[in-house]
C-alpha positions in Angstrom: 66.3 -30.7 -73.6 64.9 -34.5 -73.4 61.2 -35.4 -71.9 63.2 -37.0 -68.5 64.7 -34.0 -67.3 61.7 -31.5 -67.3 60.6 -31.7 -63.5 64.1 -31.3 -62.6 64.5 -28.5 -64.7 61.1 -26.8 -63.8 62.2 -27.4 -60.1 65.4 -26.4 -60.5 64.4 -22.9 -62.2 62.0 -22.2 -59.4 64.5 -22.9 -56.5 67.4 -21.0 -58.4 65.1 -18.0 -59.0 64.1 -17.9 -55.4 67.4 -18.7 -54.3 66.6 -21.6 -52.2 69.5 -24.4 -52.7 70.7 -22.9 -49.4 67.6 -23.9 -47.5 66.7 -27.0 -49.0 67.8 -30.4 -49.9 70.7 -30.7 -51.8 70.2 -30.6 -55.9 71.9 -34.1 -56.0 69.3 -35.5 -53.4 66.8 -33.9 -55.5 67.9 -35.1 -58.9 67.6 -39.0 -57.3 64.1 -38.3 -55.9 62.9 -36.9 -59.4 64.5 -39.8 -60.9 62.5 -42.3 -58.7 59.5 -40.3 -59.5 60.0 -40.8 -63.0 60.3 -44.3 -62.9 57.2 -44.7 -61.0 55.7 -42.6 -63.9 57.3 -44.4 -66.7 58.2 -41.2 -67.8 60.8 -42.3 -70.1 58.5 -43.8 -72.5 58.6 -42.5 -75.9 54.7 -40.9 -75.7 55.5 -38.6 -73.1 57.6 -36.4 -75.6 54.3 -36.5 -78.0 52.8 -32.9 -78.1 55.6 -31.1 -76.8 56.4 -29.7 -73.1 53.7 -28.9 -70.7 55.2 -26.4 -68.6 59.0 -25.5 -70.3 57.6 -24.2 -73.0 55.2 -21.7 -71.5 58.3 -20.2 -68.9 59.7 -18.7 -72.5 57.3 -16.2 -72.7 57.4 -14.4 -69.7 60.5 -12.8 -69.1 60.3 -10.1 -66.1 60.4 -11.2 -62.9 57.1 -10.5 -62.0 55.7 -12.2 -64.8 57.7 -14.9 -63.8 56.2 -14.8 -60.4 53.1 -15.5 -62.1 53.7 -18.6 -64.2 56.0 -20.6 -61.6 52.9 -19.8 -59.3 50.7 -21.5 -61.1 53.3 -24.3 -62.2 54.1 -25.1 -58.7 50.7 -25.5 -57.7 49.9 -28.0 -60.8 52.2 -29.7 -59.4 51.5 -29.7 -56.0 48.0 -31.1 -57.4 49.6 -33.7 -58.7 51.3 -34.9 -55.3 47.8 -34.6 -53.8 46.5 -37.8 -54.6 50.5 -39.2 -54.0 51.6 -41.8 -51.7 53.7 -39.7 -49.7 55.3 -42.6 -47.6 57.5 -42.9 -50.1 60.6 -40.5 -49.0 61.4 -39.3 -52.6 57.8 -38.4 -53.1 57.9 -36.9 -49.8 61.0 -34.8 -50.4 59.6 -33.2 -53.4 56.4 -32.4 -52.0 57.8 -30.6 -49.2 60.6 -28.7 -51.1 56.9 -27.9 -53.2 55.3 -26.8 -50.5 58.0 -24.4 -49.3 58.5 -22.8 -52.7 54.7 -22.5 -52.9 54.7 -20.1 -49.9 57.4 -17.8 -51.5 54.7 -17.5 -54.3 51.5 -16.3 -52.9 51.8 -13.3 -54.6 51.9 -14.7 -58.2 48.6 -16.5 -57.2 47.0 -13.1 -56.5 48.0 -11.6 -59.4 46.7 -15.0 -61.4 43.3 -14.7 -59.6 43.0 -11.2 -60.5 43.8 -11.7 -64.0 41.0 -14.5 -64.6 38.5 -12.3 -62.5 39.0 -9.8 -65.1 38.1 -12.8 -68.1 35.1 -13.5 -66.1 33.7 -10.0 -66.5 30.4 -9.7 -68.3 31.2 -6.3 -70.5 27.6 -6.8 -71.9 26.2 -6.0 -67.8 25.5 -2.2 -68.3 26.3 -1.8 -64.8 29.6 -3.2 -65.2 30.2 -1.2 -68.6 29.3 2.0 -66.8 31.8 1.2 -64.0 34.3 0.6 -66.6 33.1 4.0 -68.1 33.7 5.6 -64.8 37.4 4.1 -64.6 38.5 4.6 -68.2 40.4 7.6 -67.6 42.6 6.6 -64.7 43.3 3.2 -66.8 44.5 5.6 -69.8 46.8 7.8 -67.3 48.3 4.8 -66.3 48.8 3.4 -69.7 50.2 6.4 -70.6 52.4 6.4 -67.4 53.8 2.8 -68.0 54.8 3.6 -71.8 56.7 6.9 -71.2 58.7 5.5 -68.5 59.1 2.2 -70.9 60.5 4.9 -73.8 62.9 7.4 -70.7 64.4 4.0 -69.7 64.7 2.4 -73.6 66.6 6.0 -74.5 68.9 6.1 -71.5 69.8 2.8 -72.3 70.8 3.7 -75.6 72.9 6.9 -74.4 74.8 4.6 -71.8 75.9 1.9 -74.8 78.5 3.0 -76.4 78.2 0.0 -79.4 
């Protein structure tokens, strides 16, 4: 995939994932709008490919539906941040921006999950009160981990029994 198609690819993945094509701009119009945006940003220059992709490469590691909602919500918010200081008087920018806002509304739970992850990274485990609370919750966390791992094992063994390869 070339660097010129990254924006369309990401937006297309998000729209397909959430079944938004029926109520949104048609894909052909969106392609034209993104082409105009790429021309304005000079996205065809060779230096755009330096260092690889910024979004599409990250999607590979997120495989489960709920995981994808988390990463896609962050990608959409970055695009919205990009458009925040962009002239929306241009129709193509307004169309893309409106589509991103609509998609963002369906991704709020992904943003909340990302905030939870960020909150966890900020915990100061050297703080004695935090450590006491963590010790108090440890048994219930281990129970949840065991439930999760045993349900995964059960799913795997069930799928192996069904498969007549």
